[in-house]
N, C-alpha and C positions, 0 to 999 in steps of 0.2 A: 505898161513890159508886166508881164504876169512872167513871173522866180516860176521854173518850171520845180515841181513837185521834186522830193527826195523820188530816188531807184534807191531798188533792192537786188539784188542779184539769188535765186533759191540753185542754194544747192540742193541738183536735182539724181536720179536717182528713182527711175516709175516704180515699185514697187515700196517706197516710203510715202505714196502719196496713191497709190490704188487704194478705193473703197467700195470694190470692186472683189465677187471670187467667194468663197469659205474659209479663209484666214484671213481676214479684215481686223487686225483691231485696233483701241483707240486711239494710236496714233499718227497708225498711217488714215483713218476718219479726220483726226483733228487735223492734221501736218495738207492731205488734199481740203478740204473743208477750207483749209487761210490761204489757201493759195487761186482756189476757182471765188471764194472772195474778192482778193487782191486783183484777179485778173477784170471781172465786171465790175470793182468800185475803189481799183487804184487810182485812178487819174492819171499813171499811166499812159508814154508815146510809144513805148516799147515794153516789150519784155523781157528780163535777160535772167539765167540758165549757166548755172557754172555745174560745170557736169567732170566726171572720172575719164570719160573717151566720146567717142563723136558720136553714142548710141545710142548715150545717157542725150548727149546734146537733140539729136532725134527726136528722144521720149515725151521730149521737156515741149519742141513743137510739136506732135500727132499732142499734147496733155490738152495744150491751146487752142488747136485748131480744135478740139470735141470740146469743148466751153460756147464754142463759135464765135470765137471773138476775134474779132478783125484786126485787131496788134499786133505787130511785126515780131518776131522770135531771135534773139542771140544767142551766142553762148559764149565760154569761156573755158579753156581746159587749162588743168593743174599749168603746164608753159606758160603763158601768157596771164599772171597774174599780177602786171602795172595795168595789162584794162581793167581790171576786176577790182580793185585797189580805189582807179575812179569813181565804182558804181562808188564804192564806201559802205555799206554795211551786205552781209551774207544772211541767209536766214539758212537752219537749218536743222533739219526736223529728229530732235531727237537730241539729247543730254550730251553725246558724244562728244565733247566741241575740242580734246587736248590732239586726235590728228591735225585739227585747224591751223590751231596759233599757231 
């Protein structure tokens, strides 16, 4: 029996990961590239988002589809912290961790 790899939830707001357009900055490029690499090479059975609202979850699903990944995507909203705690790790693009602590 193989042990499943630990998973991570991505705090997702589309603008933080968007790498197209005239206003892309380094943090967006790094976060978007990291998420794309994780989707392609992370070895997960599913992809997980944490978003402020359902629009953020829909954007995450679209981001995953745009990579061509067949993996299912699901997410958590702020009211479902128990589910997020079960994942165990939250990736947040950028340095501001205080509001999520």
